[in-house]
N, C-alpha and C positions, 0 to 999 in steps of 0.2 A: 544679641543676636542679630545683625542686620539681614534681612532677605538674600542680600549677595554670599555671604559668609555660608548663610543656611544649604544654599546652591552648591556652594563650594564644597563643605563638607558633606553632603550628599553626593557630588558628583566623584569625590574621592573615594568615598566609600564603595561604591557602585565598581570604578575602576581599580580599586584594590582584593574585589572579591571575583572580579573578571581573571584578573593575574594570577590570583591563589587559585582558581578553577584549572588552565590550563598548566600552571608549574604541577598540581597534582594528578593530571591527565597523562603529563609529558613522566611523573615517577614512577606509573603503571600503577596495578591493585596492589595493596597492603599485600604481607605474607599470610597473614590471618583470612579465616573466610568470611567472606564478606556477606551482611544481611541483605537478603532481598527485598525489592522497594514493595510500596504499598502494591495492591493488586490493581487501582486503582490506576497510579500509574503506569505499572505495567501493560494495564490495553491501552492505556495511551498511546504510550512508543510504539507499540504493539503495531495500534491501526496507522498513524502514522510514520512508522519504520524508520524512527529516530533513531540513527548509528552514533557512535561516538566521535565520527566525522564531523557530520552535522553538527552535534553539540559544539564540536571546537569553532567551527565556521560562526554557529550564532555570536558565540564569545565573542572572535575576533570581531566579527561588524559590531555588535554593541560597543567593546571598545573604542574602536576604530570613530564610529559615529560620536562616541562622549568625547573623544579628545578633540575631534574636529568642530564639532557645535558646542559643547560644554552643559546638554540639555540630556538630563536622565530620562526624560518622557519617550525621547527622540531612539536613545539607546534601545531603552526598553522596548519599542516598536521597531526596531531593525532586527533584534534577536529572532522573532518566531516570521519576521518577514523574510530572511535569507531562507529559510526552510520550506515555507509556504507559498510565495512566491513562484518560485519554477515549476511546481508541480500544479498550481494550477493553471498557471498558461501551458502546459506540457499535454503534448495527443498522444505522446507515446502508451502510456496504458490502456486508453481506448484501442488503438492499434494493436497492441498487444494482445488484449482480451480477444480481437477479431481473431487475429494469428492463430491463437491456440484454441479457438473452436472450430477455424478451418482444419487443424492438426487434427485436432476429435474426430472430425466427421471425415477424413483421409483414413484414418486409424482402423476406422470403426468397418468402415466400408471393406477395408481390407482385410481385418477380423473374421467381418462376416462373408466373406469369399472362400477363405481357408478353410474356417469351419464347416462351409459349404462341399468341400473336398473330403470330407468325413475323418478330419484331423481330429485329434482329442484339445481338449478344450486348453487345458495348461500347456502342451506342446506349442499347441497355436499361438499361446501369449508370449512363450518363450522366443519363440522363433521371431514374432514382430517387433521385437528389438532392434531387428536386423534391417529395417524399413520404415521404420517410425520416423517421421516428420520431424524436423529439429525443434520447434515450440514444445514438444514432448517426449523427446529422444531419452530425457533424462529420467522422466517417471518411468517410461515405460521400460527402459535399461533396468533400473532399481527392482520394478516389478517382474522382471526376465530372472534376475540376481537370486532374487526374492525366490522363487520356483524352484529354481536349478539348485536352491539348497535346502528343497522339500521341507520349505515352511508352506500353511494353513493356504490355502488358495482364498479363503474368504478375508484371512488377514493378509495378505500379501495384494488386495485388491483393496480395500482396506486403505492400506498405504499409499496406492496408486491413485486412490482419489484426494489424499489428504496433498500429496506430491503436486498435484494436478490445482487443486484448491479453485474450484469452479464447482457451479451447481450440475454442468451440464457432466462434468467427469463424477459427480455423483449418480447421475441417473446410469450411466454408462457401464459402472461398479455396481452399481444396485443389480443391473440385469445378469453381468456374468454372475456375482455371488450367487443368486437365483440358481443359473444354471448348472454353478458349480455343484450347489446342493441338491437338486432335481434331479440331474443328468437327462432331462428327457428331450424330446425334438421341439422344433420353433426358434430354436436359439439365432440360427440365420435371419429369420422373417425380422423378429425382435429388431435385431442392430442394425439392418438394413431400413426398417423404418424409425428407429430412434435417428440414424446418419441421415437420413431425408429433414426430420427433424430439425436437425442441428444445423443444416442448409439452407432451410427456410429462415431460424435465427440469425444467421451469419449476414443474409441477405438483408433483413430489415434494421440490423444495427448498422451497416453500412449508409443505408438511406437514414437511419437518426442521425450518424455521425455527420451526415454534408447538414442535414436541417440544424444541427446545435453550433455549427462552426461558427455562426454571425455570433454567438455570445462568446466564445471564444476569443473573437476579433475585438469584442467589444471588453473585454478584461484585458488585452494587449495594448488597447488606447489609454484606457483607465492608467494601467501602471506606466506606461510612459510620460500620460501626463503627471503624474505623482514625483514621476522620476525629474523631469523638468522642473516641476515648481521646487522641489526641494534641494534644488543646484540652486534655482533663485534664491531663494530662504539663506542660503550659505555663501553665497556672494555679495548679497546685499546684507551687511551689518544690521544698517541702521532701519531698515526695513522693518526685520526681523528680531529685534531689539527685544521689545514687548513680551516674545516668547522666554526670555532669560528671565522672567519675573519667576516667582511661586503661582500665582495668580496664571500667568501665560503657559506654566508648565502644565498646570490643571486643565488649561482649556486647549493645549496641543494632545496631552491622553486621548481626551474626550473625543477631537475631530479624528485622532489615529482609530479612537475604537469606531468610529461611524464607517468611515474607510472600510475597515477590517470587516468590518459585517457587511457592507455592500458589496465587497469582493467575494465572501464566501456567499451569498447569495446568489451572484451570478455564474458560479463557479455550481454550486447545487443544480444550477440550472442548463448547465453544459456538460452534465454527467448523464449517465445512463443506468437507470436503477434496474432491479431486479430480484428475482429469488434469493432467496440465503441459501448457504448449503445446509445439508440438512444429514451427510453420513460423516459427520466428525468423527475422529476414533477420542473415544471417552475411555477414559480410565478408572476402573471400580475402586473399592477397596484393597482388593485382594492381588491387584495389579493388572487384573487382565482385562483387555479390552469391553466395553459395555455391548450387551447384543444390541442390533439393529432394529430401528422402530417398530417393522413391521413383526421381529419376532417378539416385541415387548408387549404388543395388543394383546 
């Protein structure tokens, strides 16, 4: 088999696989129970938040690139790029995190003021849903609904922390859980101090985001250069003809991997790290939430 025939066979198989995936997705799930994917893939999909829409977009991009260029390596590189590139260029996650922290700070201060007026904890939490800032209005509303159903306060606060999904939310929920358990004075001072710490965190994050804007600008320029160079390769087929050979496909895959590694490294430099959550709801063998870390010590 000649190299051209081998390349054509690989391209045809990849195209057929992509079309099969699209037809399978359009047909919907099978009637019987669907086995759960391996835990490693579930964790990867959850971390990158890959939805069926993203999977279809990646498949369409891969098929389109393969149809235009005839290069399987380029098609395989285009599929994850469709999902990853818009995310690494977006500033929305950092801005959403800052807005969520500001909302938590305002809500905590307001809750502390209400508790200072000698209102009960559950009553204050329930009524706080009416004035909760928009970024956390959903979690606070769910918390109020749980308390209205007479659910356990600690369980409802754990659900609130999971809905907020932020280490600062875990700190606030832990303070409220301890207050609900001990029913002692001092919660107003604790919440006020927590709100002050959150305000300082917000100010520091704003400064950090301003400093790291240069990395995102560099990412945008690199992506623009790659898009322009790719368009040139597609337009001038005589220049890009060596990439159509099996050896050229290997070289193209290596180059794509190097660019992907460089973009990921710049992306890691442009994001702000921090502590991880510690109040995740864990389920024991009996189906009950596990005890908090301070109760297990």
